[in-house]
N, C-alpha and C positions, 0 to 999 in steps of 0.2 A: 710158500703157500701151497696148499693142496691143488691138484688139477681136477680131481673128481671125487665127489662125496656121495655116499649112499645114505638116503634118509630111511631109517628103519621105523616108519610110522605111517599114519594115514590122516585123512581129514584136514582140518584147518591148520594144524601144526606142521604137517608135511609141506603145505603150500607156503607157510611162513618161513620155513627153513630154505625152501627152494628160492624164494625171493632174496634172502640174504646171500645165498651162493651166487646168484646172478650179479648182485652188486659187487661181489668180490671177484667176479669173472671166473667162477668155478663151475665146471659141469656138474649136473646133479643127476642122480639115479634114484628111482623110487621102487618099492616093492608093493605088490598088491595080492590080495586073496581073490578067489573066484567071485565073491560077493562085491568086490570093489573094482571089477574089470572096467566099468564105465564111470568111475568116480572122478571128481575134479582133479585130485592130485595126480592121477595117472595121465589125464589129458594135458596137464600143465607142465609135466616134467620133461627133461631132455631124453631120458631113457627110463623104461619101466620093465620090471621082471616079475612074472608070476611066482608065487611061493606056496600055493596050496589051497585047500578048501576054505570055506568061510570061517570055520572055527578058529579062534585066536590061537589055541594050542597047536594047531597044525599049520599056522601061517605066521602071524605077527609075533608069536612067542616061540617060534621054532628057531633056535640059535643056528643049527646046522644049515637050514634053508636060507637064512639071511646071509650067513657067511659065504655060502655057495654063490649067491647072487652078487656079493661084493667081489668075489674072485673072478667070476665070469665077466663082470662089468669093468674090471680093472680099477675099482674104487680104492683110494688110498686111506680113506677115513670113513667112519660111520657116525652119523648124528642120530641119537635115539629119540629125540624129542622129549615127551613126557608120557608116562604110562607105559604099558607093555614091558619092554626090556630096559627102560631108562635107568632103573635103579637095581639092575640085576648084576651082581658082582661076577657071577660066572660068565655072563656075556662079555663084560669088560675084559675079563681075564682071557677068554677065548679070542677076542679081537687082538689082544697083545701077543698071544701065542701064534697067531696067524699073520703077524706083521702088519696089522691094520690098526690105525689110530682110533681109539674110542674117544669121541668128543665129550669129555666129562672127566670127573675125578678118577683116581686110581681104584682098582678093585678092592684094595685094602681099606681105603676110606669108605667106599660104599658098604663094605662088610661091617665096618665099625659103626657107622651111623645108621645102617639099616637094622641093626640089633639095638632095640630101644633101651635095653638094660645096659649094654656097653656104652651107648651114647650118653645116658644119664650119668654114668660113672665118670666118663671123660670130662663132661661139662662141669660136674661137681668138683673134680680135681682142679679144673681151671678157674674155680672161684665163681662160677655162674650158678645162680639159684635154680634148683629143680623142684618140681612139685613133690611134696612129701609122699613116700611110697616105699615099696620093697627095694632092697639093695641088690637082689639077684632074682634068678628064675624060680618060680613057684611050681612044684611038680605034683602037688596033690591038693585036694580040698582042705586038708588039715593045715597045709602051709598057708593057704589063703586066709583061713580063719585066724591063724596065729598072727599074721601081719595085720589083719583087720582089727585085732585087739589093740594094736599099737597106733595104727593110722586113724581108726575110727570110721564109723559109717556116716554118710554114704561114701562109696569109693568106686573107682573105675577099674574093672578087670580088663586088661588089654593083652593083645598078642604081641610078642616080642618083635615079630616081623611085620606088624600091622601097618595100615595106611589106607587113605582114601575112604575113611569112615567104616572100614570093615575090621572085624576082630576086636570088638570092645562091647562091654555091657556095663550099665550102671547098676550097682548092688546097694540096696538100701537097708538090708537086714541080714542076719546070719542065715535065716531060712531060705534066702534067695541064692546063697552061695552055690549049692549043688547044681541047680539048673543053669545058672550063669556060667559056672566052670565048664560044664559039658558043652554048652552052646558055643562059647568062645573057642574052646579047644577044637571043636569040629569045624567051625568057620575058618579058623586060622590054618588048620591042616589042609582044607580044600582050597583056600584062596592063596596061601603063601607057601604051602608045603612045610610048615613049621608050626607045631602045636604048643610051643613054649609060651608061658604067660607071666605077667607081672601085675602089680597093683600100684595105682596112683590115687592119691586123695582127690575126691570130687570137689572142685571149686564151684561155689554157687554163683551163677550168673557172671562168669568171667567174660572178658573181651579177648578176641584172638588177633594178635598183632604179630607180624613177621618182618624180618629185615632181609633185604636183598644184598648179597655180598658177591664180590668179584675178585679173583686172585690169580696171579700169574705164576709161572714155574720158578721165578726167582724169589718167591716169598712175599711179594708186595700184595697187600690186601686193602681194598676199600669197601665201604658200604654205600649202597645207593638208596639209602633212607628206608622208610617203613611203609607197610601196607596194612590196612585194616580188612580182616576177612571174617568178621563176626556174623555177617548175614549168611547163615548156614541152614541146610535142611538135612536132617539125619547125618550130621557131621560132614556134610559135603558142601563146599563153598558155593554160593550163588552169585553174590555181588562182592566186588573188591574195590577198595579205594586207595589212592596214594596222594598225599600222605595220610596217615591214620588220624581221623578226627578225635580219637581217644587220648592223644598225646599232646602235652604242651612242650615247649622248647627244651626244658630241662630233662624231661622224660625221653625226648627224642635223642638228645645227646647221649644219655646213659645207655639206652637200648642199642644204639649204634656201636658204642664202645664194647658192649657185651658181645655183640655179633662178631666183631672183628677178632676179639679175644678167642671166641669159640672156633672160628675158622683157622686161626693160627695154631690152636691146640691140636688140630688134626692134620696140619700142613695141607690145607685144602688148596686145590687148583681148579679154576674154572668158575662157572656160575653156580651159586647155591643159595639156599634160604634157611635161616634159622627162625623157627616159629616159637612164639612165647604166648603164655596166658597172662593176662593182666587182671588182677583182682580189684575189688572195689576200693581198696586202700592205696592203690597205685603201685603194688608190688609186681615185679616181673618174675615168671617162672619158665625156664626152658621146657619146651614141649618135645620138639624133634627137629632134625635137620633134614631137609630135602636136598639130595645130592644130584640135582638136575635142574633143568629149566622149569619154571612154574607155569601153570595155565594162565595166571594173572600177570605175567611179566609185562604185557603191553602198558599197563598203567604206570609202571615205573619208567619204562622207556619214554613215555609221553611227558612225564614230569621232569626227568633229569636230562633227557636228550641224548641218551646212549643206547645204541642198538646192541641188545644183549646177545642175540644170536650171532651176529658178526664178531662180537667180542669173544664168545665161546670158541668160535672157529679159529680166530687169530691166536688165542692163548694155546689151544691144542696144537697149533702149528709151531709153537715155540716163541710166539711174540710176547712183548712186554706191555704192560698197561701204561698208556700215556698219561693217565690222570693221577693226581694226588687228591687226598680227601678235600682239601680246601678248594679244589676246582669244581667240585660237584655240588650244585645248588638245586634247590626246589623251585620250580617255576609253575605256579598254578596248581590245579587240582584235577585228577583224573578218576573216572569211575568205569568199571567194567561190569556188564551184565552178560552172564552165560546164557546163550539161547539154546534151549533143549527141545527136542521133539518129544514132548510128553504132555499129558493132560492134567493140569493142576486141579481140575474139578473132579477128577476120578483117581485120587490118591497118587497123582503124578506118574501114572503108568506110562512106559515108553509108547510112542506112536509112530512106528515105522510106516513107510509108504512112499508114494510118488509126490514130489513137489510140483504141483500143477501151475503155480504162479509164485514169482519171487520179485519183490521190489525192496532194495536196500536203501536205508536213509543216507542222505548226503548232507553236505554243508560244512561250515567252519567248525573245526574241532571234532569231527566225526571220523572214526576209523572202524572198518569192518574186517575182522579176520574170519572169513567165511569159507566153509569147506564143501558147500553144495552149490548147485545151479538149478535153474528152472528146467524141470524135466528129469532131474536126478532122483534116484531111489535111495531112501534112507533105510539101510539094512537093520535088521533086528539083532544082529550078532554082536554089536559093539556099543560103546557108550553113546547115549542119545544126544550128546552135545554136538550141534551142527555149526555153531558160529559163536563169535564173541563180539559184542558191540562195545566199543571203547570211546568214551567222550572226555574231552578236555575243556576246562573253563578257567578263567582268571582266578576264580575262587570256587569253593564248594557249592554255593548256591547256584552260581551260573552253570556249573557242571550238572547239577541235578535238573535244572530247568531245561537245559539242552538235551539231557538224556530223555526226559519226558517227551520232548518234541520228536526226537529220533525214534523212540519206541512207537509213537503214533504213526510215523511214516513207514515203519518196518512191516511189510506185508508178505506173509507166507501162506499160500493156499494149497489145499490138498492134504495137509497133516495138521494136527494140533501142536501148538507150541506153548511155552511158558511166558510168552510176551505179556499177556494180560496180568499174570502174576507179578512180573517186574513192575508193571504200571501201578499195581496196588501198593507195592513196597515203596516206590518212589514218591507216592503221594501221602504216605503215612506220616503223621505229625512227629512220631518218635524218630523215624529215620531222618526227616528234615532237620530235626533238632540235634541229631547225632547222639541221641539217648537210646542206645540199644546194646545188646550183648548177644552171646551165642544162642540164647533161648528165644530170641525175638520172634522168629517164624513159628516156633512151637507154641509160644504164648499168644501172640497176636493173631495169627492165621486161624488158630483154633477158635478164638473168640469171634472172629469174622464169620467163620463157618456157622457157629452157633447162632449168631445174629441173623444170618441168612436163612437158616432152617426154620426157626420159630416164627418170624414175621410172615412167612409164607402162609401160615394158617390164618393170620389176621387179614392178609391180603385176599386170600380166597373167600373168607367170610364177607369182606367188604365188597368184593366183586359180585358175589351172589346177591347181596342186598341191593346193589345198584342195578343188577339185571332184573331182579323182581320189581323194583320201582319202575324201571323202563317198561316192563310188561303191563303193570297196572296203568301207567300213563297212556300206553298204546290202546289198552282196552277202553279207557275212559274216552279217548279221542274217537275210537270207533263208534261208541254209543252216541257221542255228540254228533258225529257226521250222519249217523243213521236217523237221529231225531230231526235233523235239518232236511234231509232228502226224502224221508218217508212220513206221510201224515199220521198223527197219533189218533187212534180211535177214542181214547179218553178225552183228548183235547177237542175233537170234533163234537162229541156228545155234549161236553160242557158248554161249548159255544152255542149249540142249538137250544139247550135248556135256558141259557141266559137270554136268548132272543125272545123266548116265549113270554118272559116277564117284563119286557120293555114296553113302554107306552107306544101307541101306534105311530106317533110322530117320530119317535126315536128310531123305530124300525125302518121307516122310509128313508131316513138319513143313511 
């Protein structure tokens, strides 16, 4: 086993890896940018090394600076977490060339699966269904139009090196091709340094289902069942569940077999995920393979009872998997809500700033993977996710109800978060029924916003009418009080006139 591991990441995932290292009695080293000097992962680590300015390119994405920190700290291995350099084949290759173990698959596998066109070809040759689309890279608008004539509209124009919701556009007609082609090429070049494109047929209202796999260096592969990741905003996952409510037992067995076959096709080693789209007829199509730890890995850990980060480290150190497929069982249901520092009421813009108050939910079945503390600054330079709330229940309904309770207890003051947005989703009838797809937020939240905007006019009119009524009532009350306290000249004159016409006896009374 390793004696010292460097964590090439930040935030909650860095803390998650540090905890696994400590349970394995391994010293941990973290790196940090100037913006993260006082962050929680720096305070929590055994050793911490500065690696540059706040910009990711000059710090967390700098291969040279991270390797220098590994050499200075005497680290034997590097855990990349997710994001940043986690799926960078050049980084994995540089680690190997410098005698440092990269905790993940080989650079050759990362290269192969990071290239979406190559990944499609590999899976197709392994007998795994892929979304209909182009068989190779498209190098011009004419190439795109030619493939569109075969695939049909609408289709997705995607970056070969894409991921994380970047480098893709929905194209509904031929006239949209030129603008989409330029936009995707530009975004792909700036985000991934690779402007190559390909086409996939657009599936209407699919569900996003993925399978967690784990493989050792001897070729033994198991799957740790499935997760549902259909609750997405702009192709970015928001809520994940394990197991996937979209699947029945037959479908669950089939997709598990496909995932193992895909992992074996590339001789995969370590923790990875095969992602699939599920259409309305129950057909699976391979989407991509993530050659790293997923953000949503805690829901799988909670349901199957296996620590994926510790398993990653043990496999990277040459260990063998102690489990066979028959040993891995589903126990209950888990849901994860990603907590972002963003404003759902203002187009989800990031909301950096100081956390003035923080209270985390607790209780049975509650897990918080949190990367901040009370008084911490949330910087603007990085992804705004600050924590993950993971809930387990005996079944899906219990998990949902427990998540609702936990979200009510979750208190973050000083910055805006998407906690109210999660509360809305968890109470939606379609989510409760498991009747949703990847367009759920796009369809339902848009309707919610529309319902909120137009009733405001009616509410304003009703409020104005009520206010006017109150003013009229107050005026009437004022007149009434005045008539009681002040003598009326009309009434006095009328009384005198009536007395003049009364008989003398009546007057004396």
